[in-house]
C-alpha positions in Angstrom: 2.5 1.5 17.4 5.7 0.7 15.5 6.1 -2.8 14.1 8.4 -5.3 15.8 11.2 -6.2 13.5 11.2 -9.9 12.4 14.4 -11.7 13.4 15.7 -14.2 10.8 15.6 -17.0 13.4 12.0 -18.1 13.9 11.3 -20.4 16.8 7.7 -21.4 17.5 5.9 -23.8 19.7 2.2 -24.7 19.8 1.0 -25.9 23.2 -0.8 -29.3 22.7 -3.9 -29.9 24.8 -4.7 -31.9 26.7 -1.4 -33.1 28.0 -0.8 -36.2 30.1 -0.7 -35.6 33.8 2.2 -38.1 34.3 4.0 -38.7 31.0 6.4 -35.8 31.8 7.8 -37.9 34.7 9.3 -40.4 32.2 10.2 -38.3 29.2 13.8 -38.3 30.3 13.8 -42.0 29.6 11.7 -41.8 26.4 14.0 -39.1 25.0 17.3 -41.1 25.5 17.4 -42.2 21.8 17.2 -38.6 20.7 19.8 -37.5 23.2 22.2 -40.1 21.8 21.6 -39.0 18.2 21.9 -35.3 19.1 25.3 -35.9 20.8 26.7 -37.0 17.4 24.8 -34.3 15.5 26.2 -31.6 17.7 29.7 -32.9 17.2 29.1 -32.6 13.5 27.5 -29.2 14.0 30.6 -27.8 15.8 33.0 -29.3 13.2 31.0 -27.9 10.3 30.6 -24.5 11.9 34.4 -24.3 12.0 34.5 -25.1 8.3 31.8 -22.5 7.7 33.9 -20.0 9.7 36.8 -20.2 7.2 34.4 -20.2 4.2 32.8 -17.0 5.4 36.2 -15.5 6.3 37.5 -16.0 2.7 34.4 -15.8 0.6 31.7 -14.0 2.6 29.3 -17.0 2.1 28.1 -19.7 4.4 28.1 -22.9 2.4 24.5 -23.8 1.7 24.8 -27.5 2.4 26.4 -26.9 5.8 23.8 -24.2 6.6 20.9 -26.5 5.9 22.5 -29.3 8.0 23.1 -27.0 10.9 19.6 -25.6 10.7 18.4 -29.2 10.8 20.4 -29.9 14.0 18.9 -26.8 15.7 15.5 -27.8 14.4 15.9 -31.4 15.8 17.2 -30.0 19.1 14.2 -27.6 19.5 11.7 -30.4 18.9 13.3 -32.6 21.6 13.6 -29.6 23.9 10.0 -28.8 23.4 8.9 -32.4 24.0 11.1 -32.8 27.1 12.3 -30.5 29.9 12.8 -27.2 28.2 9.1 -26.8 27.7 7.0 -30.0 28.1 4.8 -28.5 25.4 3.6 -31.7 23.7 3.3 -35.4 24.3 3.9 -36.1 20.6 7.2 -37.9 20.2 9.7 -35.9 18.1 10.5 -37.2 14.6 14.0 -38.5 13.8 14.7 -36.0 11.0 16.7 -32.9 10.2 14.1 -31.7 7.8 11.1 -29.4 8.5 8.0 -31.0 10.0 5.3 -28.4 9.7 2.8 -30.7 11.4 4.8 -31.0 14.6 4.0 -28.4 17.2 7.6 -27.1 17.5 9.2 -25.5 14.5 12.4 -23.6 13.8 13.5 -21.9 10.6 16.4 -19.6 9.8 16.6 -17.4 6.7 19.7 -18.2 4.6 22.0 -15.2 4.4 23.1 -14.5 0.9 26.2 -12.8 2.2 27.9 -12.4 5.6 30.5 -10.0 6.9 34.0 -11.4 6.7 35.1 -9.1 9.5 32.3 -9.8 11.9 33.0 -13.6 11.7 36.2 -13.0 13.7 34.5 -11.4 16.7 30.7 -12.0 16.8 30.8 -15.6 18.1 32.9 -14.7 21.2 33.3 -10.9 21.8 30.1 -9.4 20.5 28.0 -12.3 21.9 29.3 -12.0 25.5 26.4 -9.9 26.8 24.0 -12.5 25.2 25.9 -15.4 26.8 25.6 -13.8 30.2 21.9 -13.4 29.9 21.2 -16.8 28.5 23.4 -18.4 31.2 21.3 -16.7 33.8 18.0 -18.2 32.7 19.4 -21.5 31.2 21.7 -22.5 34.1 24.2 -25.3 33.9 23.7 -29.0 33.4 23.9 -29.6 37.2 22.4 -26.4 38.7 19.5 -25.9 36.3 18.2 -22.4 35.8 15.0 -20.3 35.4 13.8 -22.5 32.5 14.2 -25.7 34.5 12.5 -24.2 37.5 9.5 -22.9 35.5 9.1 -26.2 33.6 9.2 -28.1 36.9 6.4 -25.9 38.3 4.4 -26.5 35.1 5.0 -30.3 35.4 3.7 -30.2 39.0 0.7 -28.2 37.9 0.0 -30.8 35.2 0.3 -33.6 37.7 -2.3 -32.2 40.1 -4.6 -30.2 37.8 -4.1 -31.6 34.3 -3.5 -28.0 33.0 -0.3 -26.2 31.9 -0.3 -22.6 33.3 -0.5 -20.5 30.2 1.6 -17.6 31.6 4.4 -20.0 32.5 4.2 -21.6 29.0 4.5 -18.2 27.2 7.4 -17.2 29.4 9.3 -20.4 28.9 8.9 -20.3 25.1 10.2 -16.7 25.1 13.3 -17.8 27.0 13.9 -20.7 24.7 13.4 -18.5 21.7 16.0 -16.0 23.0 18.5 -18.8 23.6 18.1 -20.3 20.2 18.5 -16.9 18.5 21.8 -16.5 20.4 23.0 -20.0 19.3 22.3 -19.3 15.7 24.1 -15.9 15.9 27.1 -17.5 17.6 27.1 -20.3 15.0 27.6 -17.6 12.4 24.3 -18.2 10.7 23.2 -14.6 10.7 24.9 -11.2 11.1 21.8 -9.7 12.7 22.4 -9.2 16.4 19.9 -11.0 18.6 17.5 -8.4 20.1 17.5 -7.8 23.9 13.8 -8.6 23.9 11.7 -11.4 25.4 9.2 -12.4 22.7 6.9 -14.5 24.7 4.2 -16.9 23.4 4.2 -19.8 21.0 4.2 -17.7 17.8 6.8 -15.3 16.6 5.8 -11.6 16.7 4.4 -10.3 13.4 6.3 -7.6 11.6 3.1 -5.5 11.7 -0.5 -6.0 12.7 -2.4 -7.8 9.9 -4.8 -4.9 9.5 -2.2 -2.1 9.5 -1.5 -0.6 6.1 2.1 -0.3 5.0 3.1 3.3 4.6 3.9 4.3 1.1 2.6 1.1 -0.4 1.7 1.2 -4.0 -1.3 -0.9 -5.1 
């Protein structure tokens, strides 16, 4: 079996158990402080992405300080999404930080690209990403209409309310959809030249590059 290539955007989420039967009903209220902070962070994210666009266009490099900040915004967003209505995967309140929090059950990391294509920066965020936008729109939906993720998370919430258990199959599928969406966001934000795979990597952990026991062909000891 061939190895699954490792994408430079790694999105993971560990399902916390047990989860409260009812807390998910009020997480919209509890997460309001995060939503307010994220509003301003995303304004900064967009402005700095425009700055990065011109830096890449003229130098082929994504300024490291801007890259680290934007990764932090995506990291913060994923934690809040995981806690609230994009996953309901934990009852642990998200930390107010842009930095990595390995102990929190939702993590996001992006490999820093040493060099990016100056030509691709002109087209990848709109033209090349159109197929990905169409797919993500289908399962993410709009703010008012919802989508597949919203539907599945609602079903999981109802299951929690009546049984105290999060259906594992729904969880794995929801995390796969979130992972796909965040890969596309990172690509559109010019943080990688590697095109997001048309592949639903389900489950809380990113797929390994190769099975742990599989020897690497041609390896020299």
